[in-house]
VEXNU-839877 format. One record per residue: x, z, y of N, C-alpha, C, O in turn; residue in one letter; residue number from 1. Coordinates in pm, whole numbers, plus 32768, in hexadecimal, padded with zeros to 4 digits. Layout:
nc1->X	nc3->Z	nc2->Y	cac1->X	cac3->Z	cac2->Y	cc1->X	cc3->Z	cc2->Y	oc1->X	oc3->Z	oc2->Y	code->a	pos->NUM
...
//
This chain:
nc1->806C	nc3->800F	nc2->7F7E	cac1->8014	cac3->8003	cac2->7FFE	cc1->805F	cc3->8005	cc2->807D	oc1->80B3	oc3->8059	oc2->809D	code->q	pos->1
nc1->8034	nc3->7F95	nc2->80C9	cac1->8099	cac3->7F79	cac2->812E	cc1->8066	cc3->7FF5	cc2->81B9	oc1->7FF0	oc3->800F	oc2->81D0	code->v	pos->2
nc1->80C6	nc3->8027	nc2->81F6	cac1->80A1	cac3->80B3	cac2->8248	cc1->810E	cc3->809A	cc2->82D1	oc1->8187	oc3->809E	oc2->82BD	code->q	pos->3
nc1->80E3	nc3->8087	nc2->833A	cac1->8123	cac3->8082	cac2->83A5	cc1->80F5	cc3->813F	cc2->83FA	oc1->8085	oc3->815C	oc2->8423	code->l	pos->4
nc1->813B	nc3->8173	nc2->83FD	cac1->8113	cac3->81E7	cac2->8474	cc1->816A	cc3->81FB	cc2->8500	oc1->81E5	oc3->81F8	oc2->84FF	code->v	pos->5
nc1->813D	nc3->8208	nc2->8545	cac1->8179	cac3->8226	cac2->85D7	cc1->816D	cc3->8287	cc2->8607	oc1->80FE	oc3->82BA	oc2->8619	code->e	pos->6
nc1->81F0	nc3->82C7	nc2->8631	cac1->81ED	cac3->8358	cac2->8665	cc1->822F	cc3->8356	cc2->86FC	oc1->824B	oc3->82E1	oc2->8716	code->s	pos->7
nc1->824F	nc3->83A9	nc2->8762	cac1->828F	cac3->83AF	cac2->87B1	cc1->824D	cc3->83B1	cc2->8844	oc1->827B	oc3->83CB	oc2->88B3	code->g	pos->8
nc1->81E1	nc3->8391	nc2->881B	cac1->818A	cac3->837A	cac2->88A3	cc1->8172	cc3->8419	cc2->88D8	oc1->8190	oc3->8486	oc2->88A8	code->g	pos->9
nc1->8134	nc3->83F4	nc2->8946	cac1->8104	cac3->8486	cac2->89AA	cc1->8106	cc3->846C	cc2->8A4B	oc1->8110	oc3->83FE	oc2->8A81	code->g	pos->10
nc1->80FA	nc3->84DA	nc2->8A82	cac1->80EE	cac3->84D2	cac2->8AE0	cc1->816E	cc3->84F0	cc2->8B4C	oc1->81BB	oc3->854F	oc2->8B41	code->l	pos->11
nc1->8172	nc3->849E	nc2->8BA0	cac1->81F6	cac3->84A9	cac2->8BFC	cc1->81F4	cc3->8465	cc2->8C83	oc1->81B1	oc3->8402	oc2->8C9F	code->v	pos->12
nc1->8255	nc3->84B0	nc2->8CE0	cac1->8240	cac3->848B	cac2->8D6E	cc1->8281	cc3->83D1	cc2->8D94	oc1->82D7	oc3->8388	oc2->8D62	code->q	pos->13
nc1->823B	nc3->83C8	nc2->8DE5	cac1->826C	cac3->834A	cac2->8E3E	cc1->8309	cc3->835C	cc2->8E38	oc1->834B	oc3->83C3	oc2->8E49	code->a	pos->14
nc1->8342	nc3->82B2	nc2->8E13	cac1->83CF	cac3->82F7	cac2->8DFF	cc1->8402	cc3->8344	cc2->8DA2	oc1->8465	oc3->8388	oc2->8DBD	code->g	pos->15
nc1->83D0	nc3->8347	nc2->8D39	cac1->8429	cac3->8391	cac2->8CCD	cc1->8402	cc3->8335	cc2->8C44	oc1->83B9	oc3->82D1	oc2->8C44	code->g	pos->16
nc1->8433	nc3->8360	nc2->8BF0	cac1->847A	cac3->830B	cac2->8B57	cc1->8419	cc3->834C	cc2->8AE7	oc1->83F6	oc3->83BF	oc2->8ACF	code->s	pos->17
nc1->8401	nc3->82E6	nc2->8AB9	cac1->83D0	cac3->8315	cac2->89FD	cc1->840D	cc3->828A	cc2->89A3	oc1->8422	oc3->8213	oc2->89B9	code->l	pos->18
nc1->8416	nc3->82C8	nc2->895B	cac1->8456	cac3->8286	cac2->88C4	cc1->83D7	cc3->828B	cc2->887F	oc1->839D	oc3->82F6	oc2->886D	code->r	pos->19
nc1->83AC	nc3->8220	nc2->8858	cac1->833F	cac3->81FF	cac2->87C7	cc1->839B	cc3->81FB	cc2->875D	oc1->8411	oc3->81D9	oc2->8768	code->l	pos->20
nc1->834A	nc3->822C	nc2->86CA	cac1->8390	cac3->81E4	cac2->8643	cc1->831A	cc3->81B2	cc2->860E	oc1->82A9	oc3->81D6	oc2->8631	code->s	pos->21
nc1->8333	nc3->8162	nc2->85BE	cac1->82EF	cac3->8153	cac2->852A	cc1->8332	cc3->8143	cc2->84F1	oc1->83A2	oc3->8111	oc2->84FE	code->c	pos->22
nc1->82DD	nc3->8182	nc2->8471	cac1->8335	cac3->8187	cac2->83F4	cc1->82C1	cc3->812C	cc2->83B1	oc1->824A	oc3->811D	oc2->83CC	code->a	pos->23
nc1->8323	nc3->80F0	nc2->8340	cac1->82CF	cac3->8079	cac2->82D7	cc1->82EA	cc3->80AB	cc2->824C	oc1->8356	oc3->80CA	oc2->821B	code->a	pos->24
nc1->8266	nc3->80AC	nc2->8210	cac1->829F	cac3->80B7	cac2->8164	cc1->8253	cc3->8064	cc2->8129	oc1->8217	oc3->801C	oc2->8178	code->s	pos->25
nc1->8237	nc3->8049	nc2->809D	cac1->81F8	cac3->7FBD	cac2->807F	cc1->8211	cc3->7F68	cc2->80A1	oc1->81AB	oc3->7F24	oc2->80A9	code->g	pos->26
nc1->8281	nc3->7F20	nc2->80CB	cac1->82A0	cac3->7EB3	cac2->8109	cc1->833D	cc3->7E86	cc2->80ED	oc1->8391	oc3->7EDD	oc2->8107	code->l	pos->27
nc1->8361	nc3->7E26	nc2->80C6	cac1->83FD	cac3->7DFB	cac2->80E6	cc1->8414	cc3->7E05	cc2->817D	oc1->842A	oc3->7D9C	oc2->81B9	code->t	pos->28
nc1->8412	nc3->7E50	nc2->81AA	cac1->8430	cac3->7E52	cac2->827E	cc1->84AD	cc3->7DF0	cc2->828B	oc1->84A3	oc3->7D92	oc2->82DA	code->f	pos->29
nc1->850A	nc3->7DFE	nc2->8251	cac1->855D	cac3->7D8B	cac2->828B	cc1->853B	cc3->7CFA	cc2->8270	oc1->8581	oc3->7C99	oc2->828E	code->s	pos->30
nc1->84D4	nc3->7CFB	nc2->823B	cac1->84C4	cac3->7C71	cac2->8228	cc1->8444	cc3->7C1A	cc2->8290	oc1->8415	oc3->7BA8	oc2->828A	code->s	pos->31
nc1->842F	nc3->7C87	nc2->82E3	cac1->8397	cac3->7C43	cac2->8349	cc1->83D6	cc3->7C83	cc2->83EA	oc1->83FC	oc3->7CF6	oc2->83FB	code->y	pos->32
nc1->83D4	nc3->7C40	nc2->842C	cac1->83E1	cac3->7C37	cac2->84B9	cc1->8376	cc3->7CB5	cc2->84CE	oc1->831D	oc3->7CC8	oc2->847B	code->a	pos->33
nc1->8387	nc3->7D11	nc2->854D	cac1->8348	cac3->7D70	cac2->8562	cc1->82E5	cc3->7D55	cc2->85FF	oc1->82EC	oc3->7CE1	oc2->8625	code->m	pos->34
nc1->82A4	nc3->7D9A	nc2->8641	cac1->826C	cac3->7D96	cac2->86BB	cc1->8232	cc3->7E14	cc2->86FD	oc1->81FB	oc3->7E6A	oc2->86B8	code->g	pos->35
nc1->823D	nc3->7E20	nc2->877C	cac1->81E6	cac3->7EAA	cac2->87BA	cc1->818D	cc3->7E53	cc2->87F9	oc1->81B7	oc3->7DEF	oc2->8833	code->w	pos->36
nc1->80FD	nc3->7E74	nc2->87F3	cac1->8095	cac3->7E53	cac2->8850	cc1->8053	cc3->7EDD	cc2->88B4	oc1->8070	oc3->7F4F	oc2->8891	code->f	pos->37
nc1->8014	nc3->7ECE	nc2->890B	cac1->7FD6	cac3->7F30	cac2->8944	cc1->7F47	cc3->7F13	cc2->8966	oc1->7F2E	oc3->7EA2	oc2->8992	code->r	pos->38
nc1->7EDD	nc3->7F75	nc2->8957	cac1->7E58	cac3->7F3E	cac2->897A	cc1->7E3C	cc3->7FE4	cc2->89F2	oc1->7E6E	oc3->8055	oc2->89F1	code->q	pos->39
nc1->7DDD	nc3->7FA3	nc2->8A43	cac1->7D74	cac3->8012	cac2->8A84	cc1->7CDA	cc3->8004	cc2->8A7F	oc1->7C9C	oc3->7F9D	oc2->8A63	code->t	pos->40
nc1->7CAF	nc3->8068	nc2->8A97	cac1->7C21	cac3->8048	cac2->8A86	cc1->7BE5	cc3->7FDC	cc2->8AC0	oc1->7C12	oc3->7FBA	oc2->8B2D	code->p	pos->41
nc1->7B6E	nc3->7F89	nc2->8A84	cac1->7B5B	cac3->7F1F	cac2->8AB5	cc1->7BB1	cc3->7E92	cc2->8AC8	oc1->7B81	oc3->7E28	oc2->8AEE	code->g	pos->42
nc1->7C20	nc3->7EA7	nc2->8AAC	cac1->7C5D	cac3->7E36	cac2->8AC9	cc1->7C97	cc3->7E08	cc2->8A41	oc1->7C76	oc3->7E46	oc2->89DC	code->k	pos->43
nc1->7CEA	nc3->7DA2	nc2->8A39	cac1->7CFE	cac3->7D6D	cac2->898F	cc1->7DA2	cc3->7D95	cc2->8995	oc1->7DED	oc3->7DAA	oc2->89F4	code->e	pos->44
nc1->7DB2	nc3->7D96	nc2->8912	cac1->7E43	cac3->7DBC	cac2->88F6	cc1->7E82	cc3->7D48	cc2->890B	oc1->7E69	oc3->7CD8	oc2->88DE	code->r	pos->45
nc1->7F18	nc3->7D8D	nc2->898C	cac1->7F53	cac3->7D19	cac2->89A5	cc1->7FF4	cc3->7D4B	cc2->8980	oc1->8014	oc3->7DC2	oc2->8977	code->e	pos->46
nc1->8040	nc3->7CEC	nc2->8971	cac1->80CA	cac3->7CDB	cac2->8941	cc1->812C	cc3->7D3C	cc2->89AA	oc1->812B	oc3->7D45	oc2->8A24	code->f	pos->47
nc1->8174	nc3->7D75	nc2->8950	cac1->81E8	cac3->7DD8	cac2->8995	cc1->8259	cc3->7D9D	cc2->8974	oc1->82AB	oc3->7D82	oc2->89CB	code->v	pos->48
nc1->826B	nc3->7D83	nc2->8904	cac1->833E	cac3->7D42	cac2->88A9	cc1->8306	cc3->7D52	cc2->885F	oc1->82A2	oc3->7D91	oc2->883D	code->a	pos->49
nc1->837A	nc3->7CE5	nc2->8826	cac1->838E	cac3->7CED	cac2->8795	cc1->842B	cc3->7CBD	cc2->8765	oc1->848A	oc3->7CA4	oc2->87AF	code->a	pos->50
nc1->8428	nc3->7CBA	nc2->86F8	cac1->84B3	cac3->7CB6	cac2->86CA	cc1->84B6	cc3->7C75	cc2->8652	oc1->8467	oc3->7CB3	oc2->860B	code->i	pos->51
nc1->84F4	nc3->7C02	nc2->8603	cac1->8523	cac3->7BD8	cac2->85A2	cc1->8553	cc3->7C33	cc2->851E	oc1->857C	oc3->7CA2	oc2->8540	code->s	pos->52
nc1->8556	nc3->7C1D	nc2->84A5	cac1->8580	cac3->7C3A	cac2->8434	cc1->861F	cc3->7C96	cc2->843D	oc1->8627	oc3->7D0C	oc2->841B	code->w	pos->53
nc1->8670	nc3->7C60	nc2->8461	cac1->86C2	cac3->7C93	cac2->8492	cc1->8719	cc3->7CCD	cc2->8524	oc1->878D	oc3->7CEE	oc2->853E	code->a	pos->54
nc1->8699	nc3->7CC3	nc2->856D	cac1->86D7	cac3->7CF7	cac2->85F9	cc1->870B	cc3->7CA7	cc2->8652	oc1->8729	oc3->7CCA	oc2->86C4	code->g	pos->55
nc1->871C	nc3->7C22	nc2->861B	cac1->8774	cac3->7BB0	cac2->865D	cc1->8727	cc3->7B85	cc2->86C8	oc1->876A	oc3->7B6C	oc2->872D	code->g	pos->56
nc1->8697	nc3->7B72	nc2->86D2	cac1->8655	cac3->7B19	cac2->873E	cc1->85E2	cc3->7B9B	cc2->8766	oc1->8594	oc3->7BD7	oc2->871C	code->s	pos->57
nc1->85F7	nc3->7BA8	nc2->87DF	cac1->8555	cac3->7C12	cac2->8820	cc1->8527	cc3->7BB2	cc2->88B3	oc1->855D	oc3->7B5F	oc2->88FC	code->t	pos->58
nc1->84A0	nc3->7BFA	nc2->88A6	cac1->846D	cac3->7BA0	cac2->890A	cc1->8407	cc3->7C11	cc2->8966	oc1->83E1	oc3->7C71	oc2->8924	code->g	pos->59
nc1->83E3	nc3->7C0C	nc2->89D7	cac1->83C3	cac3->7CAA	cac2->8A0B	cc1->8326	cc3->7C38	cc2->8A7D	oc1->831A	oc3->7BC5	oc2->8AA7	code->y	pos->60
nc1->82DE	nc3->7CA5	nc2->8A7F	cac1->827B	cac3->7C97	cac2->8B29	cc1->82C5	cc3->7C79	cc2->8B6F	oc1->8338	oc3->7CA5	oc2->8B66	code->a	pos->61
nc1->829A	nc3->7C11	nc2->8BE3	cac1->82D3	cac3->7C1C	cac2->8C47	cc1->82D0	cc3->7CA4	cc2->8C89	oc1->8333	oc3->7CD9	oc2->8CBB	code->d	pos->62
nc1->825D	nc3->7CD5	nc2->8C87	cac1->8223	cac3->7D8A	cac2->8CAB	cc1->827D	cc3->7DE4	cc2->8C7D	oc1->825C	oc3->7E4F	oc2->8CAF	code->s	pos->63
nc1->82E1	nc3->7DF3	nc2->8C37	cac1->8349	cac3->7E3B	cac2->8BD8	cc1->83D9	cc3->7E24	cc2->8BEB	oc1->8431	oc3->7E78	oc2->8BDB	code->v	pos->64
nc1->83F0	nc3->7D86	nc2->8C1B	cac1->845F	cac3->7D8B	cac2->8C08	cc1->84D0	cc3->7DCE	cc2->8C4D	oc1->84BE	oc3->7E07	oc2->8CB8	code->k	pos->65
nc1->8533	nc3->7DCA	nc2->8C1A	cac1->85B5	cac3->7E2E	cac2->8C6D	cc1->8580	cc3->7EF2	cc2->8C51	oc1->85C6	oc3->7F57	oc2->8C4C	code->g	pos->66
nc1->8509	nc3->7EE2	nc2->8C46	cac1->8501	cac3->7F68	cac2->8C43	cc1->84CA	cc3->7FA4	cc2->8B83	oc1->84DE	oc3->8015	oc2->8B58	code->r	pos->67
nc1->84A4	nc3->7F63	nc2->8B56	cac1->84A4	cac3->7F80	cac2->8AB0	cc1->84FE	cc3->7F2E	cc2->8A72	oc1->8513	oc3->7EBA	oc2->8A96	code->f	pos->68
nc1->8543	nc3->7F70	nc2->89FE	cac1->856E	cac3->7F37	cac2->8995	cc1->856B	cc3->7F5C	cc2->8910	oc1->8576	oc3->7FD0	oc2->88E6	code->t	pos->69
nc1->8556	nc3->7ECF	nc2->88B5	cac1->8522	cac3->7ED9	cac2->883F	cc1->8597	cc3->7EDD	cc2->87DC	oc1->85FB	oc3->7E95	oc2->87E1	code->i	pos->70
nc1->857D	nc3->7F3A	nc2->8782	cac1->8609	cac3->7F2B	cac2->8714	cc1->85CC	cc3->7F59	cc2->8668	oc1->8560	oc3->7F91	oc2->8652	code->s	pos->71
nc1->8608	nc3->7F40	nc2->862A	cac1->85E8	cac3->7F3B	cac2->859F	cc1->8645	cc3->7F76	cc2->8555	oc1->86B9	oc3->7F62	oc2->8578	code->r	pos->72
nc1->862B	nc3->7FD5	nc2->84D3	cac1->86AF	cac3->8010	cac2->84A0	cc1->8659	cc3->8000	cc2->8402	oc1->85FF	oc3->804B	oc2->83DC	code->d	pos->73
nc1->8686	nc3->7F9E	nc2->83C3	cac1->867B	cac3->7F76	cac2->8359	cc1->869B	cc3->7FB3	cc2->82BF	oc1->866C	oc3->7F91	oc2->8253	code->n	pos->74
nc1->86EF	nc3->800C	nc2->82D9	cac1->8741	cac3->8043	cac2->826B	cc1->86AF	cc3->80B3	cc2->827A	oc1->8692	oc3->80C9	oc2->8205	code->a	pos->75
nc1->8643	nc3->8108	nc2->82DB	cac1->860C	cac3->8177	cac2->82F5	cc1->856E	cc3->8102	cc2->832A	oc1->8518	oc3->8123	oc2->837D	code->k	pos->76
nc1->8571	nc3->809F	nc2->82EE	cac1->84E4	cac3->8057	cac2->82F0	cc1->84AC	cc3->8088	cc2->8353	oc1->843C	oc3->80B2	oc2->8336	code->n	pos->77
nc1->84CF	nc3->8098	nc2->83DC	cac1->8496	cac3->80AF	cac2->8443	cc1->84D1	cc3->804B	cc2->84D9	oc1->8534	oc3->8006	oc2->84F5	code->t	pos->78
nc1->846D	nc3->806D	nc2->850B	cac1->846D	cac3->8019	cac2->857A	cc1->846B	cc3->808D	cc2->8600	oc1->8457	oc3->8104	oc2->85E9	code->l	pos->79
nc1->8485	nc3->8053	nc2->869B	cac1->849C	cac3->80A2	cac2->86D0	cc1->846E	cc3->8064	cc2->8777	oc1->8456	oc3->7FEB	oc2->8780	code->y	pos->80
nc1->8466	nc3->80A2	nc2->87D0	cac1->843D	cac3->8076	cac2->8847	cc1->8455	cc3->80F6	cc2->88CB	oc1->8413	oc3->8152	oc2->88FB	code->l	pos->81
nc1->84E1	nc3->80B6	nc2->88E0	cac1->84F7	cac3->8103	cac2->895A	cc1->84B8	cc3->80EB	cc2->89D5	oc1->84AE	oc3->8075	oc2->89F9	code->q	pos->82
nc1->848D	nc3->8144	nc2->8A1C	cac1->8411	cac3->812F	cac2->8A7F	cc1->8464	cc3->818C	cc2->8AF2	oc1->8482	oc3->81FD	oc2->8ACD	code->m	pos->83
nc1->8493	nc3->8159	nc2->8B9A	cac1->84CE	cac3->819C	cac2->8BD5	cc1->84A7	cc3->814D	cc2->8C7F	oc1->84A2	oc3->80D3	oc2->8C90	code->n	pos->84
nc1->8491	nc3->81AB	nc2->8CE2	cac1->8475	cac3->8178	cac2->8D48	cc1->8407	cc3->8166	cc2->8D31	oc1->83E8	oc3->80EF	oc2->8D39	code->s	pos->85
nc1->8399	nc3->81C0	nc2->8D0C	cac1->82F6	cac3->81BA	cac2->8CCE	cc1->82A1	cc3->81DE	cc2->8D4D	oc1->82BF	oc3->8238	oc2->8D9A	code->l	pos->86
nc1->8232	nc3->818C	nc2->8D59	cac1->81E5	cac3->814A	cac2->8DE1	cc1->815D	cc3->819D	cc2->8D9E	oc1->814D	oc3->81C2	oc2->8D2A	code->k	pos->87
nc1->8122	nc3->81A7	nc2->8DEB	cac1->8069	cac3->81CB	cac2->8DC1	cc1->8030	cc3->8168	cc2->8D62	oc1->7FED	oc3->8176	oc2->8CFB	code->p	pos->88
nc1->8072	nc3->80CE	nc2->8DBB	cac1->8025	cac3->8052	cac2->8D64	cc1->8058	cc3->8055	cc2->8CD0	oc1->801F	oc3->8012	oc2->8C79	code->e	pos->89
nc1->80AA	nc3->8090	nc2->8CBC	cac1->80E2	cac3->8085	cac2->8C0A	cc1->8085	cc3->80F5	cc2->8BAC	oc1->80BB	oc3->8105	oc2->8B3F	code->d	pos->90
nc1->8020	nc3->8135	nc2->8BBB	cac1->7FBF	cac3->8187	cac2->8BD3	cc1->7F72	cc3->811B	cc2->8B53	oc1->7F5F	oc3->80A5	oc2->8B70	code->t	pos->91
nc1->7F52	nc3->8148	nc2->8ADF	cac1->7F16	cac3->8100	cac2->8A64	cc1->7F2C	cc3->8173	cc2->89C8	oc1->7F60	oc3->81E1	oc2->89B5	code->a	pos->92
nc1->7EEB	nc3->8114	nc2->897B	cac1->7EFE	cac3->812E	cac2->88F8	cc1->7F90	cc3->80C5	cc2->88D3	oc1->7F93	oc3->804B	oc2->88E7	code->v	pos->93
nc1->7FFF	nc3->8117	nc2->889B	cac1->8052	cac3->80A7	cac2->8872	cc1->806C	cc3->809F	cc2->87D5	oc1->809F	oc3->80F7	oc2->8790	code->y	pos->94
nc1->8028	nc3->7FEC	nc2->8799	cac1->8060	cac3->7FE8	cac2->871E	cc1->80AD	cc3->7F87	cc2->8706	oc1->80D1	oc3->7F2B	oc2->874F	code->y	pos->95
nc1->80D5	nc3->7FAD	nc2->865B	cac1->8145	cac3->7F67	cac2->863D	cc1->80F8	cc3->7F2C	cc2->85C2	oc1->80A6	oc3->7F60	oc2->8576	code->c	pos->96
nc1->812F	nc3->7EAA	nc2->85C8	cac1->812C	cac3->7E4D	cac2->8566	cc1->8177	cc3->7DE9	cc2->8522	oc1->81DB	oc3->7DC9	oc2->8561	code->a	pos->97
nc1->8168	nc3->7DB4	nc2->84C0	cac1->81B6	cac3->7D37	cac2->8454	cc1->819D	cc3->7CDA	cc2->8467	oc1->8125	oc3->7CC0	oc2->8460	code->a	pos->98
nc1->81E4	nc3->7C85	nc2->8482	cac1->81C4	cac3->7BF6	cac2->8493	cc1->81A6	cc3->7BCE	cc2->83F2	oc1->81B3	oc3->7C1B	oc2->8393	code->r	pos->99
nc1->8177	nc3->7B2E	nc2->83EA	cac1->817E	cac3->7AE9	cac2->833D	cc1->81EA	cc3->7AB1	cc2->8344	oc1->81F3	oc3->7A4F	oc2->82FA	code->t	pos->100
nc1->823F	nc3->7AC7	nc2->837E	cac1->82C5	cac3->7A88	cac2->838D	cc1->8361	cc3->7ACE	cc2->83A8	oc1->8368	oc3->7B3E	oc2->83DC	code->s	pos->101
nc1->83D1	nc3->7A8A	nc2->8384	cac1->843D	cac3->7ADB	cac2->8394	cc1->84A4	cc3->7AED	cc2->8449	oc1->84FE	oc3->7B33	oc2->8477	code->m	pos->102
nc1->844B	nc3->7A7D	nc2->8475	cac1->8461	cac3->7A2F	cac2->850B	cc1->83FD	cc3->7A5E	cc2->8579	oc1->838D	oc3->7A2C	oc2->858A	code->y	pos->103
nc1->8435	nc3->7ACA	nc2->85C4	cac1->83FD	cac3->7AAB	cac2->8659	cc1->83A6	cc3->7A08	cc2->8682	oc1->833B	oc3->79CC	oc2->867F	code->y	pos->104
nc1->8401	nc3->7A03	nc2->869A	cac1->83C4	cac3->7945	cac2->86C6	cc1->8360	cc3->794B	cc2->873C	oc1->8305	oc3->78F9	oc2->8749	code->s	pos->105
nc1->8373	nc3->799F	nc2->8783	cac1->833E	cac3->7993	cac2->880F	cc1->8283	cc3->79C0	cc2->87C9	oc1->8228	oc3->7978	oc2->87F5	code->g	pos->106
nc1->8262	nc3->7A22	nc2->8773	cac1->8209	cac3->7A3E	cac2->874E	cc1->81E0	cc3->7AB1	cc2->87A4	oc1->8221	oc3->7B1A	oc2->87A9	code->a	pos->107
nc1->814B	nc3->7A96	nc2->87FE	cac1->810D	cac3->7AF3	cac2->8840	cc1->8097	cc3->7AFB	cc2->8848	oc1->8064	oc3->7B49	oc2->8899	code->k	pos->108
nc1->8054	nc3->7AB3	nc2->87FF	cac1->7FD6	cac3->7AFF	cac2->87C1	cc1->7FC0	cc3->7B42	cc2->876D	oc1->800C	oc3->7B4D	oc2->870D	code->s	pos->109
nc1->7F53	nc3->7B81	nc2->8779	cac1->7F35	cac3->7C03	cac2->8708	cc1->7F0C	cc3->7BB4	cc2->8679	oc1->7F1A	oc3->7BED	oc2->860C	code->p	pos->110
nc1->7EE2	nc3->7B43	nc2->8683	cac1->7EC5	cac3->7AFA	cac2->8601	cc1->7F36	cc3->7ABA	cc2->85C3	oc1->7F30	oc3->7AA6	oc2->8549	code->g	pos->111
nc1->7F7B	nc3->7AA2	nc2->85F0	cac1->802E	cac3->7ABF	cac2->8598	cc1->8074	cc3->7B20	cc2->8559	oc1->80E5	oc3->7B2D	oc2->852A	code->e	pos->112
nc1->7FF1	nc3->7B79	nc2->8569	cac1->8065	cac3->7BD2	cac2->8523	cc1->7FF5	cc3->7C19	cc2->8491	oc1->7F7C	oc3->7C17	oc2->847A	code->y	pos->113
nc1->8028	nc3->7C32	nc2->8473	cac1->7F9C	cac3->7C45	cac2->83E4	cc1->7FBA	cc3->7D07	cc2->83BC	oc1->7F70	oc3->7D43	oc2->836D	code->g	pos->114
nc1->8000	nc3->7D30	nc2->83E8	cac1->8007	cac3->7DD6	cac2->83BA	cc1->8005	cc3->7E3D	cc2->8436	oc1->8062	oc3->7E52	oc2->8484	code->r	pos->115
nc1->7F7B	nc3->7E7C	nc2->8436	cac1->7F8F	cac3->7EE7	cac2->84C4	cc1->7FCD	cc3->7F7A	cc2->8481	oc1->7FE2	oc3->7FA1	oc2->840E	code->w	pos->116
nc1->7FDA	nc3->7FA9	nc2->84ED	cac1->7FDC	cac3->8043	cac2->84D0	cc1->7F69	cc3->8091	cc2->8532	oc1->7F2C	oc3->8050	oc2->8586	code->g	pos->117
nc1->7F58	nc3->80F8	nc2->8524	cac1->7ECF	cac3->815F	cac2->8587	cc1->7EFE	cc3->8188	cc2->85F5	oc1->7EC2	oc3->81EC	oc2->861F	code->q	pos->118
nc1->7F59	nc3->8160	nc2->863C	cac1->7F6F	cac3->8144	cac2->86B6	cc1->7F8F	cc3->81F0	cc2->86D8	oc1->7F5D	oc3->824E	oc2->869A	code->g	pos->119
nc1->800C	nc3->81FD	nc2->876D	cac1->8020	cac3->826F	cac2->8781	cc1->7FEF	cc3->8258	cc2->882E	oc1->800D	oc3->81EF	oc2->8868	code->t	pos->120
nc1->7FA8	nc3->82BE	nc2->886E	cac1->7F9D	cac3->82C6	cac2->8903	cc1->7FFB	cc3->82F8	cc2->897A	oc1->8008	oc3->8370	oc2->8993	code->q	pos->121
nc1->802B	nc3->82AE	nc2->89AE	cac1->807C	cac3->82BD	cac2->8A20	cc1->802E	cc3->82CC	cc2->8AB3	oc1->7FE7	oc3->8281	oc2->8AF6	code->v	pos->122
nc1->8055	nc3->8331	nc2->8ABD	cac1->7FFE	cac3->835C	cac2->8B1A	cc1->8091	cc3->8371	cc2->8BBA	oc1->80FB	oc3->83AC	oc2->8BA8	code->t	pos->123
nc1->8069	nc3->832E	nc2->8C48	cac1->80DA	cac3->8336	cac2->8C6F	cc1->809E	cc3->8352	cc2->8CFB	oc1->8061	oc3->82FC	oc2->8D3B	code->v	pos->124
nc1->80B2	nc3->83C9	nc2->8D26	cac1->8056	cac3->842D	cac2->8DAF	cc1->80C6	cc3->83FD	cc2->8E28	oc1->813E	oc3->83ED	oc2->8E15	code->s	pos->125
nc1->8075	nc3->83E9	nc2->8EB7	cac1->8096	cac3->83BD	cac2->8F36	cc1->80EC	cc3->8416	cc2->8F5D	oc1->8120	oc3->840D	oc2->8FCD	code->s	pos->126
//
């Protein structure tokens, strides 16, 4: 059974940092590109960042470029999202997702990701 379990969310002041983790099980983690998405009530899930199977290719939404860093540790079956200089508009539920491919290839649509975690809440106060 495939499981993606996010952790590391919480409440932080604007300008602060958080690191999200996504622990994967039930799949060959190193065979999948991975992504982070976020969603706020009433809005569609939006792309945040993605990384290829070996970490050699990454992509970011313009809104987080230069502030967020995606990484992975295939030995630990874990995906990370380091979030710095957080803004109130970063407040959302953050989800990790596994692509149906080893490669990121510019995939930014939720439909291009086949497995999802349950999400972790990030709240940034002003």
